[in-house]
C-alpha positions in Angstrom: 106.3 74.6 73.0 105.1 77.8 71.3 106.7 81.1 71.5 104.5 83.9 72.6 103.6 86.2 69.9 106.4 88.8 69.4 105.7 92.6 69.3 107.6 93.1 66.0 109.7 95.6 67.7 113.5 96.0 66.5 114.5 96.9 70.2 116.3 94.3 72.4 114.1 92.3 74.5 113.9 92.8 78.4 111.8 90.3 80.4 111.0 91.0 84.0 109.4 88.1 86.1 107.6 89.5 89.0 105.4 92.7 89.3 106.2 93.7 92.9 107.9 96.8 94.1 111.2 96.1 92.4 109.9 94.4 89.1 107.2 97.0 88.3 109.7 99.8 88.7 112.3 98.1 86.4 109.6 97.5 83.7 108.5 101.1 84.1 112.0 102.6 83.9 113.0 100.5 80.6 109.7 100.7 78.8 110.7 103.0 76.1 114.4 101.9 75.9 113.8 98.2 75.1 110.9 95.7 74.1 109.7 95.0 77.6 107.7 92.2 78.9 106.5 91.9 82.4 105.4 88.4 83.6 103.3 88.4 86.8 100.8 86.0 88.3 98.4 89.0 88.8 97.1 92.0 86.7 98.1 94.7 89.3 101.0 96.0 91.3 100.2 96.5 95.1 101.8 99.0 97.4 102.6 96.5 100.2 103.1 98.9 103.0 99.3 100.0 102.7 98.2 96.5 102.9 97.6 96.6 106.6 95.6 99.9 106.6 93.4 98.5 103.9 92.2 95.9 106.1 90.7 98.4 108.6 90.1 101.1 105.7 89.3 99.2 102.5 88.8 102.2 100.4 92.6 103.0 100.6 93.1 99.8 98.5 91.6 101.6 95.3 94.9 103.7 95.4 97.3 101.2 96.6 96.2 98.4 94.3 97.4 99.6 90.8 96.5 97.8 87.4 99.7 97.3 85.6 98.2 98.7 82.5 97.8 102.1 84.2 101.5 102.6 84.5 103.0 100.4 81.9 101.6 101.9 78.5 104.5 100.5 76.5 105.1 97.2 78.2 103.7 93.7 77.1 101.8 92.2 80.0 101.7 88.5 80.4 99.6 87.3 83.4 100.8 83.9 84.0 103.3 81.9 86.1 106.9 81.2 85.2 107.9 77.7 85.6 111.4 77.5 83.9 114.2 79.5 82.4 116.7 78.5 79.5 119.5 80.7 78.5 117.2 82.4 75.9 113.6 82.1 77.0 111.3 82.0 80.1 108.8 79.2 80.0 105.2 79.9 81.1 103.0 77.2 82.9 101.0 76.8 79.7 104.2 75.9 77.9 104.7 79.1 75.9 108.2 80.6 75.7 109.2 84.3 76.2 112.4 85.0 74.5 114.7 87.7 76.2 118.1 89.4 75.8 118.1 90.5 79.3 116.2 88.9 82.2 115.3 90.4 85.5 114.1 88.2 88.4 111.9 90.1 90.8 109.7 87.3 92.3 110.0 88.2 96.0 108.0 86.2 98.3 105.5 83.5 97.5 102.3 85.0 98.7 98.9 83.7 97.3 97.3 87.0 95.6 94.3 86.9 93.6 94.5 87.6 89.8 92.5 90.8 89.2 92.2 94.2 91.2 88.4 93.6 91.9 89.3 90.3 93.6 91.9 91.8 95.7 89.6 94.8 96.7 86.9 92.1 97.5 89.5 90.4 99.9 90.0 93.6 101.7 86.4 94.0 102.3 86.1 90.6 103.5 89.1 91.1 106.1 87.4 94.2 107.1 84.1 92.6 107.8 85.8 89.9 110.0 87.6 92.7 112.1 84.4 94.7 112.5 82.4 91.6 113.4 84.9 90.4 116.0 84.9 91.4 119.7 88.4 89.6 120.3 91.3 89.4 117.7 94.5 87.3 117.8 97.4 88.2 115.8 100.2 85.6 115.3 103.5 87.2 114.8 105.2 90.1 116.1 107.3 91.3 113.2 106.6 94.7 111.4 103.3 93.1 109.7 102.0 91.8 113.1 102.8 95.1 115.0 101.3 97.3 112.4 98.2 95.4 112.2 97.7 95.4 115.9 98.4 99.1 115.8 95.7 99.6 113.1 93.0 97.7 114.8 94.0 99.1 118.2 93.6 102.7 117.1 90.3 102.3 114.8 88.6 99.7 117.1 89.8 100.5 120.6 86.9 98.6 122.2 88.1 95.3 120.8 90.4 92.9 122.6 93.6 92.4 120.6 96.1 89.9 121.5 99.5 89.5 119.8 101.6 86.4 120.2 105.1 86.3 119.2 107.8 83.6 119.1 110.7 85.9 120.2 112.0 87.8 123.2 111.3 91.2 121.5 109.1 92.5 118.8 110.2 93.6 115.4 113.6 91.9 116.0 115.0 93.0 112.6 115.7 96.4 114.1 117.3 97.7 117.4 116.0 96.8 120.9 115.3 100.4 121.7 112.6 100.5 118.9 111.4 97.1 120.1 110.9 98.5 123.5 109.3 101.7 122.6 106.8 99.7 120.3 106.0 97.2 123.0 105.1 100.2 125.5 103.0 101.9 122.8 101.0 98.7 122.1 100.5 98.1 125.7 99.2 101.6 126.4 96.7 100.9 123.7 95.5 97.9 125.5 97.2 95.2 123.4 98.0 92.0 125.2 101.4 91.2 124.1 102.9 87.6 124.7 106.5 87.2 123.9 108.4 84.0 123.8 105.3 82.1 122.7 103.9 80.7 119.7 100.8 79.3 118.4 100.7 75.9 116.5 99.3 76.8 113.3 98.9 73.1 112.2 96.6 72.6 114.9 94.2 75.5 114.1 91.0 74.6 112.2 87.9 76.5 110.8 85.7 78.1 113.5 88.6 77.9 116.2 88.1 80.4 119.0 90.3 78.9 121.7 94.1 79.1 121.2 96.8 77.6 123.4 100.2 78.9 123.3 103.5 77.1 123.6 103.6 78.4 127.2 100.3 76.7 128.0 98.4 79.9 128.1 94.9 80.1 126.6 93.4 83.0 124.6 90.0 83.4 123.4 89.5 85.2 120.2 86.7 85.4 117.5 89.1 85.7 114.6 92.9 85.4 114.1 95.3 86.7 111.7 98.8 85.0 110.9 101.6 87.5 110.4 104.5 85.4 110.2 107.1 85.1 107.4 106.2 84.2 103.9 108.5 82.0 101.9 110.6 83.2 99.0 109.2 82.6 95.5 112.4 80.9 94.4 111.8 77.1 94.7 110.7 77.2 90.9 114.4 78.5 90.0 116.2 75.3 91.3 115.8 73.2 88.2 116.4 76.2 85.8 119.7 77.7 84.4 119.7 79.9 87.6 119.6 76.8 89.9 123.5 77.0 90.7 123.2 80.8 91.6 120.9 80.1 94.6 122.5 80.3 97.9 121.5 78.0 100.8 118.6 80.2 101.9 116.9 80.1 98.4 118.2 83.7 97.3 119.9 84.5 94.1 123.5 85.4 94.4 124.3 88.8 92.8 127.4 90.8 92.0 127.9 94.5 92.8 126.0 95.3 89.6 123.0 93.2 90.6 123.8 90.6 88.0 123.1 87.1 88.9 126.3 85.2 89.8 127.5 83.6 86.5 125.3 85.3 84.2 126.2 88.6 82.2 122.5 89.2 81.2 120.6 88.3 84.1 119.9 90.4 87.0 117.9 90.1 90.1 116.3 92.6 92.3 114.4 92.9 95.7 113.9 90.4 98.4 115.1 87.5 96.4 118.7 88.8 96.2 121.4 87.5 98.8 122.4 91.1 99.6 123.3 91.5 103.1 120.7 94.2 104.2 117.4 94.4 105.8 114.8 93.6 103.2 112.8 96.7 102.7 110.6 98.2 100.0 112.7 101.4 99.6 116.0 99.2 99.2 114.0 97.2 96.6 113.3 100.4 94.8 117.1 101.3 94.8 118.0 97.8 93.4 115.4 98.5 90.6 116.7 101.8 89.7 120.4 100.7 89.7 119.7 97.6 87.8 117.6 99.5 85.2 120.5 102.0 84.6 123.0 99.1 84.0 120.5 97.4 81.6 120.4 100.7 79.7 124.0 101.1 79.7 124.5 97.5 78.2 121.5 98.1 75.7 123.5 101.3 74.6 126.7 99.2 74.1 128.5 100.6 77.1 131.4 98.9 78.6 131.7 96.8 81.9 133.4 99.8 83.4 130.4 102.2 83.1 128.1 99.9 85.1 127.1 101.5 88.4 127.6 99.7 91.6 124.9 98.9 94.3 126.2 99.3 97.9 124.1 97.4 100.4 122.7 99.4 103.2 125.1 99.0 106.2 122.8 100.5 108.8 119.2 99.8 109.5 116.8 102.4 108.6 113.2 101.5 109.6 109.7 103.1 109.9 106.9 101.1 111.5 103.4 102.6 111.6 101.6 102.6 114.8 98.1 103.5 113.9 97.2 106.5 111.8 99.3 109.1 113.6 102.2 107.6 115.3 105.0 105.4 114.5 108.5 104.2 115.5 111.7 105.0 113.5 115.0 103.8 113.8 117.9 105.7 112.3 121.6 104.8 112.4 122.2 107.1 115.4 118.9 107.3 117.3 115.3 105.9 117.6 112.2 108.0 117.7 108.7 107.3 118.6 105.3 109.2 118.3 104.0 112.0 116.0 107.1 112.7 114.0 107.6 109.2 112.6 103.9 108.9 112.2 103.8 112.1 110.1 106.7 110.5 107.9 104.8 107.3 107.3 101.5 106.7 108.9 99.3 109.4 107.5 99.5 108.3 103.9 101.8 105.2 104.1 103.7 106.6 101.2 100.9 105.7 98.8 100.9 109.0 97.0 104.6 109.2 96.7 104.8 105.6 95.3 102.0 106.4 92.9 104.2 109.5 91.7 107.1 107.3 91.1 105.0 105.1 88.8 103.8 108.4 86.9 100.3 108.5 88.5 98.3 111.0 90.0 98.8 110.5 93.8 94.9 110.7 94.4 93.1 109.9 91.3 92.0 106.4 91.1 91.5 104.5 87.8 89.1 101.7 87.4 
């Protein structure tokens, strides 16, 4: 197997695998402190909490889908899939090896994204065309993704019949029951037909299906459906690598208080792939990235173990779920809020401008 051509830099090598919320921020933060390589299956970073708005308003994706090269001016970008890891290299699917001194695993979930930004923007256009052409829409899954999509469609297309089927006793179960109750009330007020404690057998669906039978025997007619259930972790490939013994029973990487992978002094993990006992949310993944990057900087500078900072998992759920363009539901440690205030916090711009600023980009100006 051949090694990827090296940059010639005398700096120590940091390789980041995964260009999502956490991985992209680690690469950006370290790009002038080390010889940084980002390995990602796609050429862009996407702000995930804007993806559902992009289905009803495709132009927002021009701001929320960002080419890696636009914010990583001093990072070597490799668009490929990592398939193995040794103690000194990451092995790519074409057999090339990428050497590292420090490694960061940030692969998150195994979602099938296209390779290029134009292809991703085209996907949103196609999804929007399906929504506009449909008179009735079925959403399968009542977590934050399903709820937010139902809210976006109900607000932008109030004349369409929207049905949401959820295999649980309440919506958005990862947060408290008060937020779930208020969300259910809001959706019903917008005309969304919510069916709880039911599921649709996804294996029985075929192209062109318009009649859907739930586990309770109820039949729903819909012109189009969207599956908003959980996406598996992108960690199966790690089982036969040097990190295989550091995976827990759920496929997450076990990390210590410094976000280093169990049993490995120079390997870190950030984002949803970690075993940290906290709700998996974007703002927490950003905190992982910030702290892991600081610890790598300390080690790059020859700092001692005692100087490494600790990450304290979030003990209380703080969640913001958009309900259309102007409203939302927010859960804080001591209270739950619904309506325009949480909508003002998140729903208006979905933190797109703020996230672009974190990456050093203009919040509004879009690069090709």
